[in-house]
PDB file of N, CA, C and O in Angstrom:
ATOM      1  N   MET A   1       0.847  -1.187   0.000  1.00  0.00           N
ATOM      2  CA  MET A   1       0.000   0.000   0.000  1.00  0.00           C
ATOM      3  C   MET A   1       0.883   1.237   0.000  1.00  0.00           C
ATOM      4  O   MET A   1       1.852   1.350   0.751  1.00  0.00           O
ATOM      5  N   SER A   2       0.512   2.135  -0.855  1.00  0.00           N
ATOM      6  CA  SER A   2       1.274   3.379  -0.939  1.00  0.00           C
ATOM      7  C   SER A   2       0.713   4.401   0.054  1.00  0.00           C
ATOM      8  O   SER A   2      -0.311   4.163   0.694  1.00  0.00           O
ATOM      9  N   GLY A   3       1.375   5.497   0.166  1.00  0.00           N
ATOM     10  CA  GLY A   3       0.931   6.564   1.061  1.00  0.00           C
ATOM     11  C   GLY A   3      -0.413   7.119   0.645  1.00  0.00           C
ATOM     12  O   GLY A   3      -1.209   7.530   1.490  1.00  0.00           O
ATOM     13  N   LEU A   4      -0.672   7.136  -0.654  1.00  0.00           N
ATOM     14  CA  LEU A   4      -1.954   7.631  -1.152  1.00  0.00           C
ATOM     15  C   LEU A   4      -3.104   6.696  -0.770  1.00  0.00           C
ATOM     16  O   LEU A   4      -4.206   7.159  -0.476  1.00  0.00           O
ATOM     17  N   ASP A   5      -2.855   5.395  -0.773  1.00  0.00           N
ATOM     18  CA  ASP A   5      -3.876   4.437  -0.358  1.00  0.00           C
ATOM     19  C   ASP A   5      -4.198   4.599   1.126  1.00  0.00           C
ATOM     20  O   ASP A   5      -5.364   4.544   1.517  1.00  0.00           O
ATOM     21  N   ILE A   6      -3.193   4.792   1.935  1.00  0.00           N
ATOM     22  CA  ILE A   6      -3.407   4.980   3.368  1.00  0.00           C
ATOM     23  C   ILE A   6      -4.194   6.267   3.616  1.00  0.00           C
ATOM     24  O   ILE A   6      -5.102   6.291   4.447  1.00  0.00           O
ATOM     25  N   PHE A   7      -3.853   7.322   2.907  1.00  0.00           N
ATOM     26  CA  PHE A   7      -4.588   8.587   3.032  1.00  0.00           C
ATOM     27  C   PHE A   7      -6.048   8.404   2.618  1.00  0.00           C
ATOM     28  O   PHE A   7      -6.947   8.947   3.260  1.00  0.00           O
ATOM     29  N   ALA A   8      -6.287   7.642   1.549  1.00  0.00           N
ATOM     30  CA  ALA A   8      -7.655   7.403   1.084  1.00  0.00           C
ATOM     31  C   ALA A   8      -8.449   6.638   2.141  1.00  0.00           C
ATOM     32  O   ALA A   8      -9.619   6.950   2.367  1.00  0.00           O
ATOM     33  N   TRP A   9      -7.845   5.649   2.790  1.00  0.00           N
ATOM     34  CA  TRP A   9      -8.522   4.907   3.840  1.00  0.00           C
ATOM     35  C   TRP A   9      -8.827   5.801   5.040  1.00  0.00           C
ATOM     36  O   TRP A   9      -9.902   5.696   5.632  1.00  0.00           O
ATOM     37  N   ILE A  10      -7.905   6.665   5.399  1.00  0.00           N
ATOM     38  CA  ILE A  10      -8.139   7.594   6.518  1.00  0.00           C
ATOM     39  C   ILE A  10      -9.305   8.517   6.197  1.00  0.00           C
ATOM     40  O   ILE A  10     -10.167   8.746   7.045  1.00  0.00           O
ATOM     41  N   VAL A  11      -9.338   9.044   4.990  1.00  0.00           N
ATOM     42  CA  VAL A  11     -10.442   9.920   4.582  1.00  0.00           C
ATOM     43  C   VAL A  11     -11.767   9.156   4.594  1.00  0.00           C
ATOM     44  O   VAL A  11     -12.788   9.691   5.026  1.00  0.00           O
ATOM     45  N   LEU A  12     -11.755   7.922   4.127  1.00  0.00           N
ATOM     46  CA  LEU A  12     -12.970   7.108   4.118  1.00  0.00           C
ATOM     47  C   LEU A  12     -13.483   6.859   5.530  1.00  0.00           C
ATOM     48  O   LEU A  12     -14.685   6.962   5.775  1.00  0.00           O
ATOM     49  N   VAL A  13     -12.594   6.533   6.459  1.00  0.00           N
ATOM     50  CA  VAL A  13     -12.992   6.274   7.839  1.00  0.00           C
ATOM     51  C   VAL A  13     -13.532   7.545   8.484  1.00  0.00           C
ATOM     52  O   VAL A  13     -14.529   7.490   9.205  1.00  0.00           O
ATOM     53  N   VAL A  14     -12.894   8.685   8.241  1.00  0.00           N
ATOM     54  CA  VAL A  14     -13.362   9.950   8.817  1.00  0.00           C
ATOM     55  C   VAL A  14     -14.737  10.314   8.267  1.00  0.00           C
ATOM     56  O   VAL A  14     -15.611  10.733   9.026  1.00  0.00           O
ATOM     57  N   LEU A  15     -14.940  10.164   6.980  1.00  0.00           N
ATOM     58  CA  LEU A  15     -16.239  10.478   6.384  1.00  0.00           C
ATOM     59  C   LEU A  15     -17.335   9.535   6.885  1.00  0.00           C
ATOM     60  O   LEU A  15     -18.448   9.980   7.167  1.00  0.00           O
ATOM     61  N   ALA A  16     -17.038   8.261   6.997  1.00  0.00           N
ATOM     62  CA  ALA A  16     -18.037   7.306   7.475  1.00  0.00           C
ATOM     63  C   ALA A  16     -18.399   7.577   8.929  1.00  0.00           C
ATOM     64  O   ALA A  16     -19.575   7.554   9.289  1.00  0.00           O
ATOM     65  N   SER A  17     -17.403   7.833   9.763  1.00  0.00           N
ATOM     66  CA  SER A  17     -17.699   8.081  11.175  1.00  0.00           C
ATOM     67  C   SER A  17     -18.430   9.408  11.372  1.00  0.00           C
ATOM     68  O   SER A  17     -19.304   9.503  12.234  1.00  0.00           O
ATOM     69  N   SER A  18     -18.091  10.424  10.595  1.00  0.00           N
ATOM     70  CA  SER A  18     -18.808  11.693  10.732  1.00  0.00           C
ATOM     71  C   SER A  18     -20.242  11.571  10.230  1.00  0.00           C
ATOM     72  O   SER A  18     -21.134  12.223  10.772  1.00  0.00           O
ATOM     73  N   THR A  19     -20.482  10.761   9.216  1.00  0.00           N
ATOM     74  CA  THR A  19     -21.844  10.532   8.735  1.00  0.00           C
ATOM     75  C   THR A  19     -22.680   9.824   9.795  1.00  0.00           C
ATOM     76  O   THR A  19     -23.834  10.186  10.023  1.00  0.00           O
ATOM     77  N   VAL A  20     -22.101   8.821  10.440  1.00  0.00           N
ATOM     78  CA  VAL A  20     -22.814   8.116  11.514  1.00  0.00           C
ATOM     79  C   VAL A  20     -23.114   9.079  12.656  1.00  0.00           C
ATOM     80  O   VAL A  20     -24.215   9.053  13.207  1.00  0.00           O
ATOM     81  N   PHE A  21     -22.163   9.923  13.019  1.00  0.00           N
ATOM     82  CA  PHE A  21     -22.379  10.890  14.099  1.00  0.00           C
ATOM     83  C   PHE A  21     -23.513  11.852  13.762  1.00  0.00           C
ATOM     84  O   PHE A  21     -24.362  12.119  14.613  1.00  0.00           O
ATOM     85  N   VAL A  22     -23.545  12.369  12.556  1.00  0.00           N
ATOM     86  CA  VAL A  22     -24.590  13.324  12.164  1.00  0.00           C
ATOM     87  C   VAL A  22     -25.962  12.659  12.168  1.00  0.00           C
ATOM     88  O   VAL A  22     -26.935  13.266  12.615  1.00  0.00           O
ATOM     89  N   VAL A  23     -26.056  11.431  11.682  1.00  0.00           N
ATOM     90  CA  VAL A  23     -27.342  10.732  11.650  1.00  0.00           C
ATOM     91  C   VAL A  23     -27.839  10.459  13.069  1.00  0.00           C
ATOM     92  O   VAL A  23     -29.020  10.652  13.360  1.00  0.00           O
ATOM     93  N   VAL A  24     -26.955  10.015  13.944  1.00  0.00           N
ATOM     94  CA  VAL A  24     -27.351   9.746  15.328  1.00  0.00           C
ATOM     95  C   VAL A  24     -27.734  11.036  16.039  1.00  0.00           C
ATOM     96  O   VAL A  24     -28.701  11.057  16.800  1.00  0.00           O
ATOM     97  N   PHE A  25     -26.990  12.112  15.800  1.00  0.00           N
ATOM     98  CA  PHE A  25     -27.320  13.398  16.423  1.00  0.00           C
ATOM     99  C   PHE A  25     -28.688  13.892  15.958  1.00  0.00           C
ATOM    100  O   PHE A  25     -29.478  14.388  16.762  1.00  0.00           O
ATOM    101  N   MET A  26     -28.967  13.758  14.662  1.00  0.00           N
ATOM    102  CA  MET A  26     -30.269  14.190  14.156  1.00  0.00           C
ATOM    103  C   MET A  26     -31.404  13.351  14.738  1.00  0.00           C
ATOM    104  O   MET A  26     -32.503  13.867  14.943  1.00  0.00           O
ATOM    105  N   ALA A  27     -31.161  12.080  15.006  1.00  0.00           N
ATOM    106  CA  ALA A  27     -32.190  11.239  15.618  1.00  0.00           C
ATOM    107  C   ALA A  27     -32.422  11.636  17.072  1.00  0.00           C
ATOM    108  O   ALA A  27     -33.542  11.526  17.571  1.00  0.00           O
ATOM    109  N   MET A  28     -31.375  12.096  17.757  1.00  0.00           N
ATOM    110  CA  MET A  28     -31.492  12.471  19.165  1.00  0.00           C
ATOM    111  C   MET A  28     -32.019  13.898  19.360  1.00  0.00           C
ATOM    112  O   MET A  28     -32.568  14.205  20.419  1.00  0.00           O
ATOM    113  N   TRP A  29     -31.865  14.758  18.382  1.00  0.00           N
ATOM    114  CA  TRP A  29     -32.158  16.174  18.513  1.00  0.00           C
ATOM    115  C   TRP A  29     -33.590  16.477  18.959  1.00  0.00           C
ATOM    116  O   TRP A  29     -33.753  17.238  19.913  1.00  0.00           O
ATOM    117  N   PRO A  30     -34.652  15.924  18.324  1.00  0.00           N
ATOM    118  CA  PRO A  30     -36.010  16.243  18.788  1.00  0.00           C
ATOM    119  C   PRO A  30     -36.254  15.853  20.247  1.00  0.00           C
ATOM    120  O   PRO A  30     -36.927  16.585  20.973  1.00  0.00           O
ATOM    121  N   GLY A  31     -35.728  14.731  20.679  1.00  0.00           N
ATOM    122  CA  GLY A  31     -35.897  14.312  22.066  1.00  0.00           C
ATOM    123  C   GLY A  31     -35.195  15.243  23.040  1.00  0.00           C
ATOM    124  O   GLY A  31     -35.721  15.532  24.115  1.00  0.00           O
ATOM    125  N   MET A  32     -34.012  15.714  22.671  1.00  0.00           N
ATOM    126  CA  MET A  32     -33.284  16.646  23.541  1.00  0.00           C
ATOM    127  C   MET A  32     -34.034  17.968  23.659  1.00  0.00           C
ATOM    128  O   MET A  32     -34.112  18.551  24.740  1.00  0.00           O
ATOM    129  N   VAL A  33     -34.584  18.435  22.546  1.00  0.00           N
ATOM    130  CA  VAL A  33     -35.351  19.686  22.567  1.00  0.00           C
ATOM    131  C   VAL A  33     -36.600  19.527  23.427  1.00  0.00           C
ATOM    132  O   VAL A  33     -36.927  20.409  24.221  1.00  0.00           O
ATOM    133  N   ALA A  34     -37.290  18.414  23.272  1.00  0.00           N
ATOM    134  CA  ALA A  34     -38.524  18.179  24.030  1.00  0.00           C
ATOM    135  C   ALA A  34     -38.245  18.098  25.528  1.00  0.00           C
ATOM    136  O   ALA A  34     -39.009  18.644  26.324  1.00  0.00           O
ATOM    137  N   ARG A  35     -37.175  17.434  25.922  1.00  0.00           N
ATOM    138  CA  ARG A  35     -36.847  17.344  27.352  1.00  0.00           C
ATOM    139  C   ARG A  35     -36.444  18.699  27.916  1.00  0.00           C
ATOM    140  O   ARG A  35     -36.812  19.042  29.039  1.00  0.00           O
ATOM    141  N   ARG A  36     -35.692  19.467  27.140  1.00  0.00           N
ATOM    142  CA  ARG A  36     -35.260  20.784  27.607  1.00  0.00           C
ATOM    143  C   ARG A  36     -36.452  21.729  27.779  1.00  0.00           C
ATOM    144  O   ARG A  36     -36.447  22.581  28.668  1.00  0.00           O
ATOM    145  N   ARG A  37     -37.464  21.579  26.936  1.00  0.00           N
ATOM    146  CA  ARG A  37     -38.635  22.452  27.006  1.00  0.00           C
ATOM    147  C   ARG A  37     -39.740  21.878  27.889  1.00  0.00           C
ATOM    148  O   ARG A  37     -40.837  22.434  27.933  1.00  0.00           O
ATOM    149  N   ASN A  38     -39.473  20.775  28.595  1.00  0.00           N
ATOM    150  CA  ASN A  38     -40.448  20.114  29.473  1.00  0.00           C
ATOM    151  C   ASN A  38     -41.730  19.764  28.730  1.00  0.00           C
ATOM    152  O   ASN A  38     -42.834  20.026  29.209  1.00  0.00           O
ATOM    153  N   HIS A  39     -41.568  19.182  27.577  1.00  0.00           N
ATOM    154  CA  HIS A  39     -42.710  18.778  26.761  1.00  0.00           C
ATOM    155  C   HIS A  39     -43.458  17.652  27.474  1.00  0.00           C
ATOM    156  O   HIS A  39     -42.824  16.759  28.036  1.00  0.00           O
ATOM    157  N   PRO A  40     -44.800  17.676  27.464  1.00  0.00           N
ATOM    158  CA  PRO A  40     -45.545  16.627  28.167  1.00  0.00           C
ATOM    159  C   PRO A  40     -45.336  15.235  27.566  1.00  0.00           C
ATOM    160  O   PRO A  40     -45.486  14.238  28.272  1.00  0.00           O
ATOM    161  N   TRP A  41     -44.996  15.149  26.293  1.00  0.00           N
ATOM    162  CA  TRP A  41     -44.764  13.865  25.639  1.00  0.00           C
ATOM    163  C   TRP A  41     -43.321  13.788  25.156  1.00  0.00           C
ATOM    164  O   TRP A  41     -43.067  13.416  24.010  1.00  0.00           O
ATOM    165  N   ALA A  42     -42.391  14.132  26.012  1.00  0.00           N
ATOM    166  CA  ALA A  42     -40.978  14.163  25.626  1.00  0.00           C
ATOM    167  C   ALA A  42     -40.478  12.780  25.212  1.00  0.00           C
ATOM    168  O   ALA A  42     -39.692  12.656  24.272  1.00  0.00           O
ATOM    169  N   GLU A  43     -40.925  11.759  25.904  1.00  0.00           N
ATOM    170  CA  GLU A  43     -40.473  10.408  25.561  1.00  0.00           C
ATOM    171  C   GLU A  43     -41.003   9.984  24.193  1.00  0.00           C
ATOM    172  O   GLU A  43     -40.288   9.337  23.428  1.00  0.00           O
ATOM    173  N   ALA A  44     -42.233  10.337  23.882  1.00  0.00           N
ATOM    174  CA  ALA A  44     -42.798  10.007  22.577  1.00  0.00           C
ATOM    175  C   ALA A  44     -42.078  10.760  21.459  1.00  0.00           C
ATOM    176  O   ALA A  44     -41.859  10.212  20.378  1.00  0.00           O
ATOM    177  N   VAL A  45     -41.713  12.006  21.715  1.00  0.00           N
ATOM    178  CA  VAL A  45     -40.963  12.779  20.729  1.00  0.00           C
ATOM    179  C   VAL A  45     -39.597  12.138  20.504  1.00  0.00           C
ATOM    180  O   VAL A  45     -39.120  12.047  19.373  1.00  0.00           O
ATOM    181  N   SER A  46     -38.978  11.698  21.587  1.00  0.00           N
ATOM    182  CA  SER A  46     -37.674  11.048  21.478  1.00  0.00           C
ATOM    183  C   SER A  46     -37.764   9.759  20.662  1.00  0.00           C
ATOM    184  O   SER A  46     -36.918   9.504  19.805  1.00  0.00           O
ATOM    185  N   ILE A  47     -38.777   8.956  20.925  1.00  0.00           N
ATOM    186  CA  ILE A  47     -38.966   7.723  20.163  1.00  0.00           C
ATOM    187  C   ILE A  47     -39.276   8.036  18.705  1.00  0.00           C
ATOM    188  O   ILE A  47     -38.817   7.336  17.803  1.00  0.00           O
ATOM    189  N   GLY A  48     -40.053   9.086  18.478  1.00  0.00           N
ATOM    190  CA  GLY A  48     -40.344   9.499  17.107  1.00  0.00           C
ATOM    191  C   GLY A  48     -39.094   9.896  16.346  1.00  0.00           C
ATOM    192  O   GLY A  48     -38.976   9.621  15.152  1.00  0.00           O
ATOM    193  N   GLY A  49     -38.159  10.542  17.030  1.00  0.00           N
ATOM    194  CA  GLY A  49     -36.897  10.899  16.382  1.00  0.00           C
ATOM    195  C   GLY A  49     -36.111   9.678  15.965  1.00  0.00           C
ATOM    196  O   GLY A  49     -35.507   9.663  14.892  1.00  0.00           O
ATOM    197  N   TRP A  50     -36.110   8.639  16.812  1.00  0.00           N
ATOM    198  CA  TRP A  50     -35.373   7.419  16.470  1.00  0.00           C
ATOM    199  C   TRP A  50     -36.098   6.598  15.411  1.00  0.00           C
ATOM    200  O   TRP A  50     -35.457   5.950  14.584  1.00  0.00           O
ATOM    201  N   VAL A  51     -37.436   6.619  15.431  1.00  0.00           N
ATOM    202  CA  VAL A  51     -38.188   5.867  14.418  1.00  0.00           C
ATOM    203  C   VAL A  51     -37.951   6.470  13.035  1.00  0.00           C
ATOM    204  O   VAL A  51     -37.829   5.739  12.052  1.00  0.00           O
ATOM    205  N   THR A  52     -37.884   7.788  12.956  1.00  0.00           N
ATOM    206  CA  THR A  52     -37.635   8.411  11.657  1.00  0.00           C
ATOM    207  C   THR A  52     -36.251   8.072  11.122  1.00  0.00           C
ATOM    208  O   THR A  52     -36.013   8.168   9.918  1.00  0.00           O
ATOM    209  N   LEU A  53     -35.340   7.677  12.001  1.00  0.00           N
ATOM    210  CA  LEU A  53     -34.021   7.228  11.544  1.00  0.00           C
ATOM    211  C   LEU A  53     -34.165   6.015  10.632  1.00  0.00           C
ATOM    212  O   LEU A  53     -33.467   5.907   9.623  1.00  0.00           O
ATOM    213  N   PHE A  54     -35.066   5.108  10.983  1.00  0.00           N
ATOM    214  CA  PHE A  54     -35.254   3.905  10.180  1.00  0.00           C
ATOM    215  C   PHE A  54     -36.178   4.150   8.982  1.00  0.00           C
ATOM    216  O   PHE A  54     -36.214   3.342   8.053  1.00  0.00           O
ATOM    217  N   LEU A  55     -36.914   5.246   8.998  1.00  0.00           N
ATOM    218  CA  LEU A  55     -37.793   5.577   7.868  1.00  0.00           C
ATOM    219  C   LEU A  55     -37.136   6.539   6.890  1.00  0.00           C
ATOM    220  O   LEU A  55     -37.797   7.057   5.990  1.00  0.00           O
ATOM    221  N   GLY A  56     -35.863   6.777   7.058  1.00  0.00           N
ATOM    222  CA  GLY A  56     -35.149   7.650   6.136  1.00  0.00           C
ATOM    223  C   GLY A  56     -35.368   9.124   6.400  1.00  0.00           C
ATOM    224  O   GLY A  56     -35.234   9.934   5.482  1.00  0.00           O
ATOM    225  N   PHE A  57     -35.698   9.495   7.612  1.00  0.00           N
ATOM    226  CA  PHE A  57     -35.911  10.876   8.030  1.00  0.00           C
ATOM    227  C   PHE A  57     -37.035  11.566   7.250  1.00  0.00           C
ATOM    228  O   PHE A  57     -37.023  12.787   7.091  1.00  0.00           O
ATOM    229  N   VAL A  58     -38.002  10.787   6.765  1.00  0.00           N
ATOM    230  CA  VAL A  58     -39.121  11.367   6.016  1.00  0.00           C
ATOM    231  C   VAL A  58     -39.975  12.247   6.927  1.00  0.00           C
ATOM    232  O   VAL A  58     -40.347  13.356   6.543  1.00  0.00           O
ATOM    233  N   LEU A  59     -40.286  11.768   8.116  1.00  0.00           N
ATOM    234  CA  LEU A  59     -41.143  12.517   9.036  1.00  0.00           C
ATOM    235  C   LEU A  59     -40.341  13.268  10.103  1.00  0.00           C
ATOM    236  O   LEU A  59     -40.917  13.763  11.072  1.00  0.00           O
ATOM    237  N   TRP A  60     -39.035  13.357   9.934  1.00  0.00           N
ATOM    238  CA  TRP A  60     -38.200  14.005  10.936  1.00  0.00           C
ATOM    239  C   TRP A  60     -38.571  15.470  11.152  1.00  0.00           C
ATOM    240  O   TRP A  60     -38.595  15.900  12.305  1.00  0.00           O
ATOM    241  N   PRO A  61     -38.862  16.269  10.115  1.00  0.00           N
ATOM    242  CA  PRO A  61     -39.276  17.654  10.373  1.00  0.00           C
ATOM    243  C   PRO A  61     -40.554  17.747  11.204  1.00  0.00           C
ATOM    244  O   PRO A  61     -40.705  18.667  12.008  1.00  0.00           O
ATOM    245  N   VAL A  62     -41.468  16.806  11.016  1.00  0.00           N
ATOM    246  CA  VAL A  62     -42.707  16.809  11.797  1.00  0.00           C
ATOM    247  C   VAL A  62     -42.400  16.561  13.271  1.00  0.00           C
ATOM    248  O   VAL A  62     -42.972  17.214  14.144  1.00  0.00           O
ATOM    249  N   VAL A  63     -41.505  15.629  13.547  1.00  0.00           N
ATOM    250  CA  VAL A  63     -41.143  15.317  14.931  1.00  0.00           C
ATOM    251  C   VAL A  63     -40.408  16.496  15.566  1.00  0.00           C
ATOM    252  O   VAL A  63     -40.620  16.793  16.741  1.00  0.00           O
ATOM    253  N   LEU A  64     -39.550  17.167  14.806  1.00  0.00           N
ATOM    254  CA  LEU A  64     -38.845  18.328  15.338  1.00  0.00           C
ATOM    255  C   LEU A  64     -39.817  19.469  15.646  1.00  0.00           C
ATOM    256  O   LEU A  64     -39.676  20.135  16.672  1.00  0.00           O
ATOM    257  N   ILE A  65     -40.786  19.698  14.786  1.00  0.00           N
ATOM    258  CA  ILE A  65     -41.802  20.720  15.057  1.00  0.00           C
ATOM    259  C   ILE A  65     -42.617  20.325  16.283  1.00  0.00           C
ATOM    260  O   ILE A  65     -42.955  21.181  17.100  1.00  0.00           O
ATOM    261  N   TRP A  66     -42.931  19.053  16.420  1.00  0.00           N
ATOM    262  CA  TRP A  66     -43.678  18.563  17.576  1.00  0.00           C
ATOM    263  C   TRP A  66     -42.904  18.810  18.866  1.00  0.00           C
ATOM    264  O   TRP A  66     -43.504  19.068  19.910  1.00  0.00           O
ATOM    265  N   ALA A  67     -41.595  18.736  18.802  1.00  0.00           N
ATOM    266  CA  ALA A  67     -40.780  18.983  19.995  1.00  0.00           C
ATOM    267  C   ALA A  67     -40.877  20.442  20.445  1.00  0.00           C
ATOM    268  O   ALA A  67     -40.782  20.729  21.638  1.00  0.00           O
ATOM    269  N   TYR A  68     -41.064  21.351  19.510  1.00  0.00           N
ATOM    270  CA  TYR A  68     -41.145  22.775  19.842  1.00  0.00           C
ATOM    271  C   TYR A  68     -42.564  23.234  20.165  1.00  0.00           C
ATOM    272  O   TYR A  68     -42.739  24.269  20.808  1.00  0.00           O
ATOM    273  N   VAL A  69     -43.572  22.490  19.737  1.00  0.00           N
ATOM    274  CA  VAL A  69     -44.965  22.889  19.911  1.00  0.00           C
ATOM    275  C   VAL A  69     -45.569  22.129  21.085  1.00  0.00           C
ATOM    276  O   VAL A  69     -45.060  21.084  21.489  1.00  0.00           O
ATOM    277  N   ASP A  70     -46.653  22.661  21.626  1.00  0.00           N
ATOM    278  CA  ASP A  70     -47.438  22.024  22.671  1.00  0.00           C
ATOM    279  C   ASP A  70     -46.684  21.947  23.993  1.00  0.00           C
ATOM    280  O   ASP A  70     -46.680  20.916  24.666  1.00  0.00           O
ATOM    281  N   VAL A  71     -46.059  23.041  24.341  1.00  0.00           N
ATOM    282  CA  VAL A  71     -45.396  23.130  25.631  1.00  0.00           C
ATOM    283  C   VAL A  71     -46.455  23.485  26.662  1.00  0.00           C
ATOM    284  O   VAL A  71     -47.247  24.396  26.420  1.00  0.00           O
ATOM    285  N   PRO A  72     -46.502  22.805  27.800  1.00  0.00           N
ATOM    286  CA  PRO A  72     -47.548  23.085  28.781  1.00  0.00           C
ATOM    287  C   PRO A  72     -47.416  24.482  29.362  1.00  0.00           C
ATOM    288  O   PRO A  72     -46.330  25.060  29.394  1.00  0.00           O
ATOM    289  N   ALA A  73     -48.546  25.015  29.822  1.00  0.00           N
ATOM    290  CA  ALA A  73     -48.546  26.339  30.430  1.00  0.00           C
ATOM    291  C   ALA A  73     -47.775  26.311  31.740  1.00  0.00           C
ATOM    292  O   ALA A  73     -47.711  25.280  32.410  1.00  0.00           O
ATOM    293  N   ARG A  74     -47.198  27.431  32.098  1.00  0.00           N
ATOM    294  CA  ARG A  74     -46.454  27.514  33.352  1.00  0.00           C
ATOM    295  C   ARG A  74     -47.415  27.469  34.530  1.00  0.00           C
ATOM    296  O   ARG A  74     -48.489  28.067  34.467  1.00  0.00           O
ATOM    297  N   PRO A  75     -47.056  26.777  35.599  1.00  0.00           N
ATOM    298  CA  PRO A  75     -47.931  26.725  36.766  1.00  0.00           C
ATOM    299  C   PRO A  75     -48.069  28.116  37.395  1.00  0.00           C
ATOM    300  O   PRO A  75     -47.093  28.856  37.523  1.00  0.00           O
ATOM    301  N   GLY A  76     -49.288  28.449  37.779  1.00  0.00           N
ATOM    302  CA  GLY A  76     -49.531  29.736  38.418  1.00  0.00           C
ATOM    303  C   GLY A  76     -49.892  30.842  37.441  1.00  0.00           C
ATOM    304  O   GLY A  76     -50.307  31.923  37.861  1.00  0.00           O
ATOM    305  N   HIS A  77     -49.745  30.596  36.157  1.00  0.00           N
ATOM    306  CA  HIS A  77     -50.111  31.582  35.146  1.00  0.00           C
ATOM    307  C   HIS A  77     -51.380  31.113  34.457  1.00  0.00           C
ATOM    308  O   HIS A  77     -51.471  29.965  34.021  1.00  0.00           O
ATOM    309  N   SER A  78     -52.340  31.986  34.361  1.00  0.00           N
ATOM    310  CA  SER A  78     -53.587  31.631  33.708  1.00  0.00           C
ATOM    311  C   SER A  78     -53.468  31.975  32.227  1.00  0.00           C
ATOM    312  O   SER A  78     -52.718  32.871  31.841  1.00  0.00           O
ATOM    313  N   SER A  79     -54.219  31.247  31.405  1.00  0.00           N
ATOM    314  CA  SER A  79     -54.160  31.483  29.984  1.00  0.00           C
ATOM    315  C   SER A  79     -55.056  32.637  29.547  1.00  0.00           C
ATOM    316  O   SER A  79     -54.856  33.205  28.473  1.00  0.00           O
ATOM    317  N   SER A  80     -56.041  32.987  30.371  1.00  0.00           N
ATOM    318  CA  SER A  80     -56.921  34.099  30.015  1.00  0.00           C
ATOM    319  C   SER A  80     -56.694  35.262  30.972  1.00  0.00           C
ATOM    320  O   SER A  80     -56.283  35.072  32.117  1.00  0.00           O
ATOM    321  N   GLY A  81     -56.962  36.444  30.495  1.00  0.00           N
ATOM    322  CA  GLY A  81     -56.744  37.629  31.312  1.00  0.00           C
ATOM    323  C   GLY A  81     -57.901  37.949  32.219  1.00  0.00           C
ATOM    324  O   GLY A  81     -57.818  38.892  33.006  1.00  0.00           O
ATOM    325  N   THR A  82     -59.009  37.175  32.133  1.00  0.00           N
ATOM    326  CA  THR A  82     -60.175  37.488  32.943  1.00  0.00           C
ATOM    327  C   THR A  82     -59.945  37.160  34.413  1.00  0.00           C
ATOM    328  O   THR A  82     -60.485  37.838  35.287  1.00  0.00           O
ATOM    329  N   GLU A  83     -59.170  36.152  34.692  1.00  0.00           N
ATOM    330  CA  GLU A  83     -58.913  35.814  36.099  1.00  0.00           C
ATOM    331  C   GLU A  83     -57.995  36.820  36.757  1.00  0.00           C
ATOM    332  O   GLU A  83     -58.089  37.049  37.963  1.00  0.00           O
ATOM    333  N   ALA A  84     -57.110  37.424  35.984  1.00  0.00           N
ATOM    334  CA  ALA A  84     -56.189  38.395  36.553  1.00  0.00           C
ATOM    335  C   ALA A  84     -56.913  39.696  36.917  1.00  0.00           C
ATOM    336  O   ALA A  84     -56.461  40.435  37.790  1.00  0.00           O
ATOM    337  N   ALA A  85     -58.054  39.976  36.237  1.00  0.00           N
ATOM    338  CA  ALA A  85     -58.780  41.212  36.485  1.00  0.00           C
ATOM    339  C   ALA A  85     -59.631  41.123  37.752  1.00  0.00           C
ATOM    340  O   ALA A  85     -60.060  42.152  38.274  1.00  0.00           O
ATOM    341  N   ARG A  86     -59.876  39.942  38.242  1.00  0.00           N
ATOM    342  CA  ARG A  86     -60.746  39.788  39.421  1.00  0.00           C
ATOM    343  C   ARG A  86     -60.095  40.227  40.665  1.00  0.00           C
ATOM    344  O   ARG A  86     -60.699  40.158  41.735  1.00  0.00           O
TER     345      ARG A  86
END
């Protein structure tokens, strides 16, 4: 093996490992966002992120949006202003 062959193998290993890292990170991302935002279905969002890994990330944007949406209201804060006026 020449020096060029060794360099090609190093580049191949780096590209393959970085691709695996990016795919795994993208599968974990919706779950991390949901847990950080105290989403009521954080575990379901996390599982959805991993399921989309096997489906080719077709529904991954939907799961990521789900992680950002439907955050529960803060305790002690009312959603309507009528209670605050009383």
